[in-house]
C-alpha positions as CSV (number, residue, x, y, z in Angstrom):
1,M,6.7,-9.0,6.4
2,L,3.5,-7.3,4.5
3,S,0.7,-7.7,7.5
4,K,-2.7,-9.6,6.2
5,K,-4.5,-6.0,6.2
6,S,-1.6,-5.0,3.4
7,Q,-2.3,-8.3,1.5
8,Y,-6.0,-7.3,1.5
9,A,-4.9,-3.3,0.4
10,F,-3.0,-5.0,-2.2
11,K,-5.6,-7.1,-3.7
12,A,-8.0,-5.1,-3.8
13,L,-6.4,-1.9,-5.3
14,A,-5.1,-4.6,-7.8
15,Y,-9.4,-5.0,-8.7
16,L,-9.8,-1.8,-8.5
17,T,-6.6,-0.4,-10.8
18,E,-8.4,-3.4,-13.7
19,K,-11.8,-1.3,-13.6
20,F,-9.9,2.0,-13.4
21,N,-12.0,4.3,-15.7
22,E,-15.2,2.2,-15.1
23,G,-16.6,4.4,-12.4
24,P,-17.3,3.1,-9.1
25,V,-16.6,-0.6,-7.8
26,L,-19.7,-1.6,-4.5
27,I,-17.4,-3.5,-1.5
28,S,-19.0,-6.2,-2.2
29,E,-17.3,-6.6,-5.3
30,I,-14.1,-7.0,-4.6
31,S,-14.9,-9.2,-1.5
32,T,-16.5,-11.2,-3.4
33,K,-14.0,-11.2,-6.8
34,K,-10.5,-11.1,-4.4
35,K,-12.0,-13.0,-1.1
36,V,-10.9,-10.4,0.9
37,P,-13.5,-10.0,4.1
38,L,-16.7,-7.6,3.7
39,K,-15.7,-5.5,7.5
40,F,-11.9,-6.0,7.2
41,L,-12.1,-4.7,3.4
42,E,-14.1,-2.0,4.8
43,N,-12.3,-0.5,7.0
44,I,-9.1,-0.6,4.7
45,L,-10.8,1.3,2.2
46,L,-12.4,4.1,3.9
47,E,-8.4,4.4,5.3
48,L,-7.0,4.5,1.6
49,K,-9.7,6.9,1.2
50,K,-8.9,9.0,4.3
51,A,-5.1,8.9,2.8
52,G,-6.7,10.4,-0.6
53,I,-5.6,7.1,-2.7
54,L,-9.5,6.5,-3.6
55,E,-13.0,8.0,-3.8
56,S,-16.4,6.7,-2.9
57,K,-19.5,7.7,-4.4
58,K,-22.9,7.1,-2.9
59,G,-26.1,5.8,-4.0
60,K,-27.1,3.8,-6.9
61,G,-24.2,3.3,-8.7
62,G,-22.0,3.7,-5.8
63,G,-18.8,2.1,-4.4
64,Y,-14.7,3.3,-4.4
65,Y,-12.7,4.2,-7.1
66,L,-9.1,5.6,-7.6
67,K,-9.2,9.2,-7.2
68,K,-5.6,9.2,-9.4
69,D,-4.2,7.6,-12.3
70,P,-3.2,4.0,-11.3
71,A,0.5,4.3,-13.0
72,E,1.1,7.1,-10.3
73,V,0.9,5.6,-7.3
74,K,3.5,4.2,-5.8
75,V,3.6,0.8,-3.9
76,V,5.9,2.0,-1.6
77,T,2.7,4.9,-0.5
78,I,0.8,1.8,0.0
79,V,3.2,0.0,2.3
80,R,3.7,2.9,4.5
81,L,0.1,3.8,5.3
82,V,-0.9,0.2,5.4
83,N,2.3,-1.7,6.9
84,G,3.9,1.0,8.0
85,P,7.6,1.5,7.9
86,V,9.9,-0.3,5.0
87,A,12.3,-0.3,7.3
88,M,12.9,-4.0,9.3
89,L,14.6,-1.8,12.3
90,P,13.4,1.4,13.9
91,C,16.6,3.2,13.6
92,V,17.0,2.8,9.8
93,S,13.8,4.4,8.9
94,L,13.4,7.2,6.9
95,N,9.7,8.5,7.9
96,F,9.8,6.2,11.4
97,Y,12.9,6.9,12.9
98,K,13.1,6.0,16.0
99,R,16.3,5.1,18.4
100,C,17.1,1.3,18.7
101,D,17.5,0.9,23.0
102,N,20.8,0.1,24.4
103,C,22.5,0.5,20.7
104,D,25.1,3.0,19.4
105,E,24.0,3.2,16.1
106,T,28.0,4.0,14.7
107,S,29.5,0.8,15.8
108,C,26.2,-1.7,15.1
109,G,26.9,-3.5,11.8
110,L,23.4,-5.2,12.0
111,H,22.5,-0.9,11.1
112,D,24.8,-0.6,8.4
113,I,22.8,-4.1,6.6
114,M,19.7,-3.1,7.4
115,I,20.0,0.4,5.9
116,Q,21.4,-1.4,2.9
117,L,18.5,-4.2,3.0
118,R,16.1,-1.2,3.8
119,D,17.9,1.1,0.2
120,A,17.5,-2.1,-1.3
121,S,13.8,-2.4,-0.8
122,L,13.1,1.6,-1.7
123,T,14.9,0.7,-4.7
124,V,12.3,-1.7,-5.9
125,L,8.8,0.0,-4.3
126,E,9.2,3.2,-5.6
127,N,9.6,2.8,-8.6
128,K,6.6,0.1,-8.6
129,T,2.9,1.3,-9.1
130,L,-0.1,0.4,-8.8
131,I,0.0,-0.6,-12.5
132,D,2.6,-3.2,-11.2
133,L,-0.1,-4.7,-9.6
134,C,-1.4,-5.8,-12.7
135,K,1.5,-5.6,-15.6
136,M,-1.1,-3.8,-17.5
137,D,-0.1,-1.3,-19.9
138,P,0.2,1.7,-18.3
139,K,-1.8,3.3,-21.5
């Protein structure tokens, strides 16, 4: 399940995608238009900036903007950055693997099902970009 933080991040990124190449966007504008609490949004945007997804400009005409073309930013990258693993169990995670307590992965049916679920989810998430959040033409 996507956390509220992830949902807010995607709302903000969708708005910034719509405004791509129009210059920096004020945090207050994103907050108002997408109904995201300002203080929460500030932390999310800072985290996305530190990860190299966003850039910012200070002063008059300042704000946040996408560092890369939104057609190049995969949804899976944002999910992992803001929400954590795509996999529902740590023992099937590709990037956050951790062995489950008291479990033998070789004979665990749940493990096998969760691998299938992870792979299906990755197929979708790896083939979607920020453009898909907005249903925009990727020109």
